N, CA, C and O atoms as a printed pandas DataFrame, in Angstrom:
     atom_number atom_name residue_name chain_id  residue_number  x_coord  y_coord  z_coord
0              1         N          MET        A               1   43.937 -111.996  -98.307
1              2        CA          MET        A               1   45.063 -111.676  -99.171
2              3         C          MET        A               1   45.335 -110.172  -99.192
3              4         O          MET        A               1   46.491 -109.749  -99.201
4              5         N          ASN        A               2   44.275 -109.366  -99.200
5              6        CA          ASN        A               2   44.453 -107.918  -99.213
6              7         C          ASN        A               2   45.131 -107.418  -97.950
7              8         O          ASN        A               2   45.938 -106.490  -97.998
8              9         N          ARG        A               3   44.799 -108.041  -96.802
9             10        CA          ARG        A               3   45.433 -107.639  -95.542
10            11         C          ARG        A               3   46.921 -107.939  -95.577
11            12         O          ARG        A               3   47.721 -107.169  -95.047
12            13         N          ILE        A               4   47.298 -109.045  -96.193
13            14        CA          ILE        A               4   48.710 -109.407  -96.288
14            15         C          ILE        A               4   49.432 -108.407  -97.188
15            16         O          ILE        A               4   50.542 -107.982  -96.867
16            17         N          ASN        A               5   48.825 -108.029  -98.295
17            18        CA          ASN        A               5   49.429 -107.040  -99.200
18            19         C          ASN        A               5   49.576 -105.689  -98.517
19            20         O          ASN        A               5   50.601 -105.023  -98.659
20            21         N          ALA        A               6   48.552 -105.288  -97.780
21            22        CA          ALA        A               6   48.617 -104.015  -97.071
22            23         C          ALA        A               6   49.704 -104.050  -96.004
23            24         O          ALA        A               6   50.460 -103.089  -95.857
24            25         N          TYR        A               7   49.788 -105.140  -95.267
25            26        CA          TYR        A               7   50.814 -105.287  -94.243
26            27         C          TYR        A               7   52.202 -105.255  -94.872
27            28         O          TYR        A               7   53.099 -104.582  -94.365
28            29         N          PHE        A               8   52.381 -105.976  -95.968
29            30        CA          PHE        A               8   53.670 -106.019  -96.650
30            31         C          PHE        A               8   54.052 -104.640  -97.183
31            32         O          PHE        A               8   55.207 -104.232  -97.064
32            33         N          SER        A               9   53.096 -103.919  -97.770
33            34        CA          SER        A               9   53.366 -102.583  -98.294
34            35         C          SER        A               9   53.777 -101.635  -97.181
35            36         O          SER        A               9   54.710 -100.848  -97.343
36            37         N          THR        A              10   53.082 -101.707  -96.047
37            38        CA          THR        A              10   53.421 -100.853  -94.902
38            39         C          THR        A              10   54.805 -101.197  -94.372
39            40         O          THR        A              10   55.591 -100.303  -94.058
40            41         N          LEU        A              11   55.105 -102.475  -94.272
41            42        CA          LEU        A              11   56.410 -102.913  -93.797
42            43         C          LEU        A              11   57.520 -102.430  -94.729
43            44         O          LEU        A              11   58.562 -101.975  -94.258
44            45         N          MET        A              12   57.313 -102.522  -96.027
45            46        CA          MET        A              12   58.324 -102.075  -96.989
46            47         C          MET        A              12   58.531 -100.563  -96.907
47            48         O          MET        A              12   59.658 -100.083  -97.025
48            49         N          LEU        A              13   57.461  -99.825  -96.707
49            50        CA          LEU        A              13   57.571  -98.376  -96.561
50            51         C          LEU        A              13   58.393  -98.027  -95.327
51            52         O          LEU        A              13   59.265  -97.161  -95.390
52            53         N          LEU        A              14   58.128  -98.685  -94.218
53            54        CA          LEU        A              14   58.881  -98.424  -92.996
54            55         C          LEU        A              14   60.359  -98.772  -93.155
55            56         O          LEU        A              14   61.221  -98.018  -92.703
56            57         N          VAL        A              15   60.658  -99.891  -93.785
57            58        CA          VAL        A              15   62.049 -100.290  -94.017
58            59         C          VAL        A              15   62.742  -99.272  -94.911
59            60         O          VAL        A              15   63.888  -98.900  -94.658
60            61         N          THR        A              16   62.052  -98.817  -95.958
61            62        CA          THR        A              16   62.622  -97.825  -96.867
62            63         C          THR        A              16   62.924  -96.529  -96.131
63            64         O          THR        A              16   63.991  -95.944  -96.314
64            65         N          LEU        A              17   61.985  -96.076  -95.297
65            66        CA          LEU        A              17   62.201  -94.839  -94.543
66            67         C          LEU        A              17   63.344  -94.969  -93.551
67            68         O          LEU        A              17   64.127  -94.035  -93.377
68            69         N          LEU        A              18   63.444  -96.119  -92.901
69            70        CA          LEU        A              18   64.502  -96.324  -91.915
70            71         C          LEU        A              18   65.881  -96.421  -92.550
71            72         O          LEU        A              18   66.871  -96.015  -91.941
72            73         N          LEU        A              19   65.958  -96.949  -93.752
73            74        CA          LEU        A              19   67.247  -97.139  -94.417
74            75         C          LEU        A              19   67.637  -95.976  -95.318
75            76         O          LEU        A              19   68.759  -95.934  -95.823
76            77         N          SER        A              20   66.726  -95.035  -95.525
77            78        CA          SER        A              20   67.019  -93.890  -96.388
78            79         C          SER        A              20   67.958  -92.925  -95.667
79            80         O          SER        A              20   67.818  -92.700  -94.465
80            81         N          PRO        A              21   68.908  -92.360  -96.399
81            82        CA          PRO        A              21   69.795  -91.377  -95.763
82            83         C          PRO        A              21   69.023  -90.102  -95.435
83            84         O          PRO        A              21   68.086  -89.724  -96.138
84            85         N          VAL        A              22   69.427  -89.464  -94.376
85            86        CA          VAL        A              22   68.803  -88.210  -93.972
86            87         C          VAL        A              22   69.559  -87.068  -94.651
87            88         O          VAL        A              22   70.787  -86.997  -94.596
88            89         N          VAL        A              23   68.814  -86.193  -95.278
89            90        CA          VAL        A              23   69.408  -85.057  -95.970
90            91         C          VAL        A              23   69.060  -83.795  -95.183
91            92         O          VAL        A              23   67.895  -83.539  -94.877
92            93         N          VAL        A              24   70.074  -83.025  -94.867
93            94        CA          VAL        A              24   69.866  -81.780  -94.142
94            95         C          VAL        A              24   70.420  -80.651  -94.997
95            96         O          VAL        A              24   71.569  -80.689  -95.437
96            97         N          ALA        A              25   69.587  -79.651  -95.222
97            98        CA          ALA        A              25   70.015  -78.508  -96.025
98            99         C          ALA        A              25   70.374  -77.349  -95.106
99           100         O          ALA        A              25   69.768  -77.161  -94.051
100          101         N          GLU        A              26   71.351  -76.592  -95.518
101          102        CA          GLU        A              26   71.717  -75.386  -94.776
102          103         C          GLU        A              26   70.646  -74.331  -95.000
103          104         O          GLU        A              26   70.171  -74.161  -96.124
104          105         N          PRO        A              27   70.262  -73.626  -93.957
105          106        CA          PRO        A              27   69.277  -72.568  -94.156
106          107         C          PRO        A              27   69.843  -71.437  -95.005
107          108         O          PRO        A              27   71.019  -71.089  -94.900
108          109         N          ILE        A              28   68.990  -70.876  -95.840
109          110        CA          ILE        A              28   69.407  -69.744  -96.664
110          111         C          ILE        A              28   68.524  -68.551  -96.320
111          112         O          ILE        A              28   67.457  -68.714  -95.729
112          113         N          ASP        A              29   68.953  -67.396  -96.677
113          114        CA          ASP        A              29   68.152  -66.205  -96.475
114          115         C          ASP        A              29   68.343  -65.299  -97.676
115          116         O          ASP        A              29   69.385  -65.329  -98.331
116          117         N          PHE        A              30   67.350  -64.511  -97.955
117          118        CA          PHE        A              30   67.478  -63.480  -98.971
118          119         C          PHE        A              30   66.630  -62.301  -98.536
119          120         O          PHE        A              30   65.729  -62.430  -97.707
120          121         N          GLU        A              31   66.933  -61.162  -99.106
121          122        CA          GLU        A              31   66.159  -59.966  -98.832
122          123         C          GLU        A              31   65.863  -59.276 -100.150
123          124         O          GLU        A              31   66.754  -59.057 -100.971
124          125         N          MET        A              32   64.593  -58.937 -100.338
125          126        CA          MET        A              32   64.166  -58.262 -101.556
126          127         C          MET        A              32   63.153  -57.196 -101.196
127          128         O          MET        A              32   62.432  -57.315 -100.206
128          129         N          ALA        A              33   63.106  -56.154 -102.009
129          130        CA          ALA        A              33   62.123  -55.088 -101.809
130          131         C          ALA        A              33   60.852  -55.415 -102.571
131          132         O          ALA        A              33   60.886  -55.988 -103.660
132          133         N          ASP        A              34   59.718  -55.036 -101.968
133          134        CA          ASP        A              34   58.469  -55.188 -102.696
134          135         C          ASP        A              34   58.246  -53.957 -103.564
135          136         O          ASP        A              34   59.086  -53.057 -103.583
136          137         N          ILE        A              35   57.148  -53.905 -104.272
137          138        CA          ILE        A              35   56.924  -52.817 -105.229
138          139         C          ILE        A              35   56.638  -51.481 -104.553
139          140         O          ILE        A              35   56.557  -50.448 -105.217
140          141         N          ASP        A              36   56.483  -51.505 -103.219
141          142        CA          ASP        A              36   56.312  -50.270 -102.455
142          143         C          ASP        A              36   57.591  -49.860 -101.730
143          144         O          ASP        A              36   57.607  -48.860 -101.012
144          145         N          GLY        A              37   58.672  -50.640 -101.919
145          146        CA          GLY        A              37   59.953  -50.315 -101.312
146          147         C          GLY        A              37   60.210  -50.976  -99.971
147          148         O          GLY        A              37   61.301  -50.822  -99.421
148          149         N          LYS        A              38   59.238  -51.712  -99.421
149          150        CA          LYS        A              38   59.419  -52.395  -98.147
150          151         C          LYS        A              38   60.298  -53.636  -98.346
151          152         O          LYS        A              38   60.097  -54.401  -99.289
152          153         N          GLN        A              39   61.270  -53.826  -97.453
153          154        CA          GLN        A              39   62.163  -54.979  -97.540
154          155         C          GLN        A              39   61.511  -56.213  -96.901
155          156         O          GLN        A              39   60.868  -56.128  -95.855
156          157         N          HIS        A              40   61.697  -57.349  -97.557
157          158        CA          HIS        A              40   61.206  -58.637  -97.049
158          159         C          HIS        A              40   62.381  -59.601  -97.023
159          160         O          HIS        A              40   63.087  -59.754  -98.019
160          161         N          SER        A              41   62.591  -60.250  -95.886
161          162        CA          SER        A              41   63.625  -61.278  -95.810
162          163         C          SER        A              41   62.967  -62.612  -95.491
163          164         O          SER        A              41   61.980  -62.676  -94.759
164          165         N          LEU        A              42   63.522  -63.658  -96.042
165          166        CA          LEU        A              42   62.979  -64.986  -95.821
166          167         C          LEU        A              42   62.996  -65.336  -94.337
167          168         O          LEU        A              42   62.068  -65.973  -93.840
168          169         N          SER        A              43   64.042  -64.924  -93.630
169          170        CA          SER        A              43   64.154  -65.265  -92.208
170          171         C          SER        A              43   63.056  -64.613  -91.367
171          172         O          SER        A              43   62.755  -65.098  -90.276
172          173         N          SER        A              44   62.458  -63.537  -91.846
173          174        CA          SER        A              44   61.393  -62.890  -91.073
174          175         C          SER        A              44   60.105  -63.725  -91.056
175          176         O          SER        A              44   59.189  -63.438  -90.286
176          177         N          TYR        A              45   60.041  -64.744  -91.895
177          178        CA          TYR        A              45   58.874  -65.611  -91.939
178          179         C          TYR        A              45   59.152  -66.971  -91.303
179          180         O          TYR        A              45   58.448  -67.944  -91.574
180          181         N          ARG        A              46   60.174  -67.035  -90.461
181          182        CA          ARG        A              46   60.535  -68.297  -89.789
182          183         C          ARG        A              46   59.309  -68.861  -89.072
183          184         O          ARG        A              46   58.566  -68.127  -88.420
184          185         N          GLY        A              47   59.110  -70.173  -89.201
185          186        CA          GLY        A              47   57.981  -70.847  -88.569
186          187         C          GLY        A              47   56.740  -70.917  -89.434
187          188         O          GLY        A              47   55.738  -71.513  -89.041
188          189         N          LYS        A              48   56.799  -70.313  -90.610
189          190        CA          LYS        A              48   55.662  -70.339  -91.532
190          191         C          LYS        A              48   56.064  -71.063  -92.812
191          192         O          LYS        A              48   57.247  -71.167  -93.138
192          193         N          TRP        A              49   55.075  -71.554  -93.519
193          194        CA          TRP        A              49   55.303  -72.086  -94.856
194          195         C          TRP        A              49   55.370  -70.899  -95.799
195          196         O          TRP        A              49   54.488  -70.041  -95.782
196          197         N          VAL        A              50   56.409  -70.844  -96.620
197          198        CA          VAL        A              50   56.575  -69.739  -97.562
198          199         C          VAL        A              50   56.486  -70.295  -98.981
199          200         O          VAL        A              50   57.250  -71.179  -99.370
200          201         N          LEU        A              51   55.537  -69.758  -99.741
201          202        CA          LEU        A              51   55.380  -70.144 -101.137
202          203         C          LEU        A              51   55.929  -69.004 -101.982
203          204         O          LEU        A              51   55.398  -67.893 -101.963
204          205         N          LEU        A              52   56.994  -69.287 -102.722
205          206        CA          LEU        A              52   57.569  -68.304 -103.640
206          207         C          LEU        A              52   56.936  -68.522 -105.007
207          208         O          LEU        A              52   57.068  -69.591 -105.603
208          209         N          ASN        A              53   56.255  -67.506 -105.488
209          210        CA          ASN        A              53   55.591  -67.598 -106.787
210          211         C          ASN        A              53   56.290  -66.653 -107.760
211          212         O          ASN        A              53   56.225  -65.434 -107.607
212          213         N          TYR        A              54   56.953  -67.220 -108.752
213          214        CA          TYR        A              54   57.609  -66.425 -109.797
214          215         C          TYR        A              54   56.587  -66.157 -110.889
215          216         O          TYR        A              54   55.963  -67.090 -111.395
216          217         N          TRP        A              55   56.408  -64.895 -111.260
217          218        CA          TRP        A              55   55.337  -64.540 -112.174
218          219         C          TRP        A              55   55.714  -63.346 -113.042
219          220         O          TRP        A              55   56.711  -62.665 -112.802
220          221         N          ALA        A              56   54.883  -63.113 -114.063
221          222        CA          ALA        A              56   54.999  -61.930 -114.921
222          223         C          ALA        A              56   53.584  -61.520 -115.318
223          224         O          ALA        A              56   52.701  -62.367 -115.458
224          225         N          SER        A              57   53.376  -60.235 -115.497
225          226        CA          SER        A              57   52.031  -59.734 -115.794
226          227         C          SER        A              57   51.523  -60.195 -117.158
227          228         O          SER        A              57   50.310  -60.261 -117.362
228          229         N          TRP        A              58   52.419  -60.518 -118.104
229          230        CA          TRP        A              58   52.020  -60.958 -119.429
230          231         C          TRP        A              58   51.708  -62.465 -119.476
231          232         O          TRP        A              58   51.248  -62.971 -120.500
232          233         N          CYS        A              59   51.957  -63.170 -118.379
233          234        CA          CYS        A              59   51.790  -64.628 -118.317
234          235         C          CYS        A              59   50.337  -64.975 -117.977
235          236         O          CYS        A              59   49.867  -64.681 -116.878
236          237         N          GLY        A              60   49.633  -65.595 -118.917
237          238        CA          GLY        A              60   48.236  -65.971 -118.704
238          239         C          GLY        A              60   48.015  -66.874 -117.502
239          240         O          GLY        A              60   47.176  -66.563 -116.656
240          241         N          PRO        A              61   48.749  -67.995 -117.397
241          242        CA          PRO        A              61   48.578  -68.860 -116.225
242          243         C          PRO        A              61   48.899  -68.142 -114.912
243          244         O          PRO        A              61   48.286  -68.429 -113.883
244          245         N          CYS        A              62   49.853  -67.215 -114.944
245          246        CA          CYS        A              62   50.186  -66.445 -113.736
246          247         C          CYS        A              62   48.979  -65.612 -113.303
247          248         O          CYS        A              62   48.642  -65.564 -112.120
248          249         N          ARG        A              63   48.341  -64.966 -114.256
249          250        CA          ARG        A              63   47.164  -64.151 -113.946
250          251         C          ARG        A              63   46.026  -65.020 -113.413
251          252         O          ARG        A              63   45.307  -64.614 -112.500
252          253         N          GLN        A              64   45.864  -66.208 -113.979
253          254        CA          GLN        A              64   44.781  -67.097 -113.552
254          255         C          GLN        A              64   44.971  -67.591 -112.117
255          256         O          GLN        A              64   43.992  -67.770 -111.392
256          257         N          GLU        A              65   46.215  -67.812 -111.702
257          258        CA          GLU        A              65   46.437  -68.369 -110.367
258          259         C          GLU        A              65   46.463  -67.313 -109.259
259          260         O          GLU        A              65   46.431  -67.667 -108.080
260          261         N          MET        A              66   46.520  -66.034 -109.611
261          262        CA          MET        A              66   46.608  -64.982 -108.599
262          263         C          MET        A              66   45.474  -65.024 -107.564
263          264         O          MET        A              66   45.758  -64.930 -106.370
264          265         N          PRO        A              67   44.198  -65.162 -107.971
265          266        CA          PRO        A              67   43.138  -65.212 -106.948
266          267         C          PRO        A              67   43.298  -66.391 -105.983
267          268         O          PRO        A              67   43.041  -66.251 -104.788
268          269         N          ASP        A              68   43.718  -67.548 -106.495
269          270        CA          ASP        A              68   43.903  -68.715 -105.626
270          271         C          ASP        A              68   45.064  -68.502 -104.654
271          272         O          ASP        A              68   44.974  -68.863 -103.480
272          273         N          LEU        A              69   46.155  -67.912 -105.152
273          274        CA          LEU        A              69   47.296  -67.639 -104.280
274          275         C          LEU        A              69   46.919  -66.617 -103.206
275          276         O          LEU        A              69   47.330  -66.738 -102.052
276          277         N          ASP        A              70   46.137  -65.616 -103.594
277          278        CA          ASP        A              70   45.713  -64.615 -102.625
278          279         C          ASP        A              70   44.807  -65.244 -101.568
279          280         O          ASP        A              70   44.920  -64.926 -100.384
280          281         N          GLU        A              71   43.922  -66.123 -101.983
281          282        CA          GLU        A              71   43.042  -66.800 -101.022
282          283         C          GLU        A              71   43.861  -67.657 -100.058
283          284         O          GLU        A              71   43.582  -67.675  -98.859
284          285         N          LEU        A              72   44.869  -68.365 -100.570
285          286        CA          LEU        A              72   45.748  -69.159  -99.714
286          287         C          LEU        A              72   46.450  -68.265  -98.702
287          288         O          LEU        A              72   46.503  -68.595  -97.517
288          289         N          HIS        A              73   46.980  -67.155  -99.148
289          290        CA          HIS        A              73   47.693  -66.211  -98.292
290          291         C          HIS        A              73   46.772  -65.644  -97.207
291          292         O          HIS        A              73   47.172  -65.524  -96.049
292          293         N          GLU        A              74   45.564  -65.306  -97.580
293          294        CA          GLU        A              74   44.614  -64.686  -96.651
294          295         C          GLU        A              74   43.970  -65.680  -95.687
295          296         O          GLU        A              74   43.643  -65.319  -94.556
296          297         N          SER        A              75   43.786  -66.915  -96.118
297          298        CA          SER        A              75   42.997  -67.865  -95.324
298          299         C          SER        A              75   43.806  -68.694  -94.340
299          300         O          SER        A              75   43.222  -69.382  -93.503
300          301         N          ASN        A              76   45.118  -68.652  -94.412
301          302        CA          ASN        A              76   45.929  -69.500  -93.538
302          303         C          ASN        A              76   47.058  -68.679  -92.939
303          304         O          ASN        A              76   47.950  -68.232  -93.659
304          305         N          GLU        A              77   47.027  -68.479  -91.633
305          306        CA          GLU        A              77   48.047  -67.646  -90.990
306          307         C          GLU        A              77   49.424  -68.300  -90.952
307          308         O          GLU        A              77   50.415  -67.633  -90.655
308          309         N          ASP        A              78   49.498  -69.589  -91.249
309          310        CA          ASP        A              78   50.785  -70.282  -91.271
310          311         C          ASP        A              78   51.428  -70.296  -92.653
311          312         O          ASP        A              78   52.503  -70.870  -92.830
312          313         N          VAL        A              79   50.780  -69.669  -93.634
313          314        CA          VAL        A              79   51.281  -69.656  -95.005
314          315         C          VAL        A              79   51.492  -68.211  -95.452
315          316         O          VAL        A              79   50.633  -67.352  -95.253
316          317         N          VAL        A              80   52.651  -67.962  -96.057
317          318        CA          VAL        A              80   52.949  -66.655  -96.634
318          319         C          VAL        A              80   53.237  -66.863  -98.114
319          320         O          VAL        A              80   54.043  -67.718  -98.482
320          321         N          VAL        A              81   52.586  -66.094  -98.946
321          322        CA          VAL        A              81   52.863  -66.118 -100.379
322          323         C          VAL        A              81   53.679  -64.875 -100.697
323          324         O          VAL        A              81   53.308  -63.763 -100.323
324          325         N          LEU        A              82   54.793  -65.074 -101.390
325          326        CA          LEU        A              82   55.617  -63.970 -101.876
326          327         C          LEU        A              82   55.661  -64.078 -103.391
327          328         O          LEU        A              82   56.156  -65.066 -103.933
328          329         N          GLY        A              83   55.149  -63.076 -104.068
329          330        CA          GLY        A              83   55.163  -63.066 -105.527
330          331         C          GLY        A              83   56.403  -62.347 -106.023
331          332         O          GLY        A              83   56.595  -61.163 -105.743
332          333         N          ILE        A              84   57.242  -63.059 -106.758
333          334        CA          ILE        A              84   58.480  -62.475 -107.278
334          335         C          ILE        A              84   58.299  -62.210 -108.767
335          336         O          ILE        A              84   58.209  -63.142 -109.567
336          337         N          ASN        A              85   58.246  -60.933 -109.129
337          338        CA          ASN        A              85   58.017  -60.541 -110.507
338          339         C          ASN        A              85   59.295  -60.677 -111.321
339          340         O          ASN        A              85   60.357  -60.219 -110.900
340          341         N          LEU        A              86   59.193  -61.305 -112.481
341          342        CA          LEU        A              86   60.363  -61.584 -113.320
342          343         C          LEU        A              86   60.314  -60.839 -114.648
343          344         O          LEU        A              86   60.613  -61.418 -115.693
344          345         N          GLU        A              87   59.946  -59.581 -114.621
345          346        CA          GLU        A              87   59.925  -58.816 -115.863
346          347         C          GLU        A              87   60.445  -57.410 -115.587
347          348         O          GLU        A              87   60.525  -56.966 -114.442
348          349         N          ASP        A              88   60.782  -56.752 -116.634
349          350        CA          ASP        A              88   61.261  -55.376 -116.512
350          351         C          ASP        A              88   60.057  -54.454 -116.616
351          352         O          ASP        A              88   59.768  -53.911 -117.682
352          353         N          ALA        A              89   59.354  -54.281 -115.493
353          354        CA          ALA        A              89   58.153  -53.452 -115.459
354          355         C          ALA        A              89   58.302  -52.421 -114.349
355          356         O          ALA        A              89   58.957  -52.667 -113.336
356          357         N          SER        A              90   57.694  -51.284 -114.552
357          358        CA          SER        A              90   57.772  -50.228 -113.545
358          359         C          SER        A              90   56.945  -50.607 -112.318
359          360         O          SER        A              90   56.015  -51.408 -112.400
360          361         N          ALA        A              91   57.302  -50.020 -111.191
361          362        CA          ALA        A              91   56.545  -50.241 -109.963
362          363         C          ALA        A              91   55.093  -49.787 -110.157
363          364         O          ALA        A              91   54.170  -50.404 -109.625
364          365         N          ARG        A              92   54.899  -48.721 -110.910
365          366        CA          ARG        A              92   53.541  -48.220 -111.171
366          367         C          ARG        A              92   52.709  -49.280 -111.895
367          368         O          ARG        A              92   51.569  -49.544 -111.512
368          369         N          LYS        A              93   53.273  -49.882 -112.930
369          370        CA          LYS        A              93   52.564  -50.921 -113.672
370          371         C          LYS        A              93   52.226  -52.094 -112.757
371          372         O          LYS        A              93   51.135  -52.656 -112.844
372          373         N          LEU        A              94   53.158  -52.462 -111.883
373          374        CA          LEU        A              94   52.927  -53.598 -110.991
374          375         C          LEU        A              94   51.894  -53.261 -109.910
375          376         O          LEU        A              94   51.134  -54.129 -109.481
376          377         N          ARG        A              95   51.870  -51.998 -109.475
377          378        CA          ARG        A              95   50.836  -51.588 -108.515
378          379         C          ARG        A              95   49.445  -51.655 -109.157
379          380         O          ARG        A              95   48.479  -52.072 -108.517
380          381         N          LEU        A              96   49.353  -51.248 -110.408
381          382        CA          LEU        A              96   48.076  -51.349 -111.130
382          383         C          LEU        A              96   47.641  -52.811 -111.267
383          384         O          LEU        A              96   46.462  -53.135 -111.124
384          385         N          PHE        A              97   48.602  -53.678 -111.542
385          386        CA          PHE        A              97   48.318  -55.113 -111.630
386          387         C          PHE        A              97   47.792  -55.614 -110.287
387          388         O          PHE        A              97   46.809  -56.355 -110.240
388          389         N          ARG        A              98   48.443  -55.212 -109.201
389          390        CA          ARG        A              98   48.019  -55.622 -107.857
390          391         C          ARG        A              98   46.581  -55.180 -107.584
391          392         O          ARG        A              98   45.784  -55.943 -107.038
392          393         N          GLU        A              99   46.255  -53.947 -107.967
393          394        CA          GLU        A              99   44.897  -53.437 -107.767
394          395         C          GLU        A              99   43.886  -54.198 -108.622
395          396         O          GLU        A              99   42.807  -54.557 -108.152
396          397         N          GLN        A             100   44.249  -54.439 -109.883
397          398        CA          GLN        A             100   43.343  -55.116 -110.806
398          399         C          GLN        A             100   42.971  -56.514 -110.308
399          400         O          GLN        A             100   41.829  -56.949 -110.459
400          401         N          TYR        A             101   43.944  -57.216 -109.712
401          402        CA          TYR        A             101   43.714  -58.584 -109.253
402          403         C          TYR        A             101   43.472  -58.666 -107.746
403          404         O          TYR        A             101   43.371  -59.765 -107.200
404          405         N          SER        A             102   43.378  -57.525 -107.070
405          406        CA          SER        A             102   43.125  -57.467 -105.618
406          407         C          SER        A             102   44.077  -58.373 -104.839
407          408         O          SER        A             102   43.651  -59.214 -104.047
408          409         N          ILE        A             103   45.356  -58.185 -105.079
409          410        CA          ILE        A             103   46.382  -59.015 -104.455
410          411         C          ILE        A             103   46.785  -58.412 -103.111
411          412         O          ILE        A             103   47.118  -57.230 -103.026
412          413         N          SER        A             104   46.751  -59.231 -102.071
413          414        CA          SER        A             104   47.147  -58.756 -100.746
414          415         C          SER        A             104   48.525  -59.230 -100.316
415          416         O          SER        A             104   49.102  -58.677  -99.379
416          417         N          PHE        A             105   49.066  -60.254 -100.990
417          418        CA          PHE        A             105   50.395  -60.732 -100.597
418          419         C          PHE        A             105   51.465  -59.845 -101.220
419          420         O          PHE        A             105   51.218  -59.188 -102.232
420          421         N          PRO        A             106   52.668  -59.823 -100.614
421          422        CA          PRO        A             106   53.734  -58.944 -101.122
422          423         C          PRO        A             106   54.174  -59.329 -102.539
423          424         O          PRO        A             106   54.386  -60.505 -102.838
424          425         N          LEU        A             107   54.305  -58.343 -103.381
425          426        CA          LEU        A             107   54.851  -58.524 -104.723
426          427         C          LEU        A             107   56.261  -57.957 -104.730
427          428         O          LEU        A             107   56.460  -56.747 -104.621
428          429         N          LEU        A             108   57.224  -58.839 -104.858
429          430        CA          LEU        A             108   58.635  -58.461 -104.826
430          431         C          LEU        A             108   59.147  -58.216 -106.230
431          432         O          LEU        A             108   58.741  -58.889 -107.178
432          433         N          LYS        A             109   60.017  -57.274 -106.355
433          434        CA          LYS        A             109   60.599  -56.923 -107.660
434          435         C          LYS        A             109   61.970  -57.569 -107.763
435          436         O          LYS        A             109   62.887  -57.212 -107.024
436          437         N          SER        A             110   62.112  -58.513 -108.674
437          438        CA          SER        A             110   63.416  -59.149 -108.838
438          439         C          SER        A             110   64.354  -58.224 -109.578
439          440         O          SER        A             110   63.933  -57.350 -110.335
440          441         N          ILE        A             111   65.625  -58.435 -109.343
441          442        CA          ILE        A             111   66.649  -57.660 -110.052
442          443         C          ILE        A             111   67.057  -58.490 -111.251
443          444         O          ILE        A             111   67.664  -59.551 -111.110
444          445         N          ILE        A             112   66.723  -58.006 -112.418
445          446        CA          ILE        A             112   67.004  -58.765 -113.656
446          447         C          ILE        A             112   68.306  -58.293 -114.246
447          448         O          ILE        A             112   68.731  -58.796 -115.287
């Protein structure tokens, strides 16, 4: 009975995938400066997985996830983490934050 259920589930999944409409999104690009003034564009990371992390220095969960995001960025050459800061903070304050948390991925300054 379990084999029949597994077969039926697999068959239904295949039918669903075959009958589902295909969605194609237009590629987008953006360019932002990091806290050191270097420009980063999304298109420059073509062929890689890009994780956009929106964060603020006052956000507790943001601070907690920084080491994990940095490890992901450092350990996988196919993944790029871009941290987009969403607060009105000086570049100096953000550089200190980067040093405190030993962040190696680019920290971009959003225009608020």
